[in-house]
C-alpha positions, 0 to 999 in steps of 0.5 A, a space after each residue: 243128038 240129045 233127047 230129053 224126057 218131056 214129063 221130066 219132073 211131073 207127078 202121075 198115078 201108076 197103073 197099080 195105084 189106079 187099079 187099087 183105087 178102082 178096086 176100093 170104089 168097087 167094094 164100097 159100091 157093092 157094100 152100098 148096094 147090099 145096104 139098099 137092098 136090105 133097107 128095101 126088104 125091111 120097107 116092104 115087110 113093114 108095109 105088109 105088117 101095116 096091111 095085116 094091122 089095118 085088116 085086123 082093124 076092119 075085122 074088129 069093126 066087123 065084130 063090134 057091128 055083128 058080134 062075131 068074126 066073119 068065117 070067110 073073106 074075099 081076097 083080090 089082088 088089090 083088096 081084102 074084103 071082110 064084108 060089105 062096107 069092110 074093105 081094106 085096099 092092098 097097094 104095092 107089095 101089100 098086094 095079094 098073091 097066091 105065091 108062097 114066097 112073097 117078092 116086091 110085087 105081092 104078099 101071101 095071106 092067111 086068115 081063119 077063125 078060132 073058137 075064141 077069135 081070129 087069126 090073120 097073117 101075112 108072109 114076109 120076105 124073111 119066110 116068116 109069118 107076121 101074125 095078128 088075132 084076137 085068139 088067146 093063142 095065135 099060131 103061125 100059118 103054113 103055106 097050105 093056109 094061103 088064101 088065093 086071091 080071086 
């Protein structure tokens, strides 16, 4: 009795070849996930910078109308209120938090007046402060300067 192979002459992948291809795909997916996470962090930090710029515009508008910067401000989780009529909405990751470590849901802000202007900042996910102000020197905030939203 003669037994012949049914698959004689057919080409197929070996188990080792399939494992190599799966490993390459896994590495590529890991690199893509890292790139996407980095891009999202940069986008969140850009939104934080934009919110600081918008708040600085409101502070300068207040100064133009009152010849001084406000000494105190009101910060809720969803709005930065310089004074009545000078409100900057905070949406997305720009929403305020009293957490010293900003995340995808919130941002830490600081504000103070100086003898020659103001300083305003938002903490980025890189744990650095993005600062703006009208003062001649704008020193960075510290975690102790974080404004707690009401």
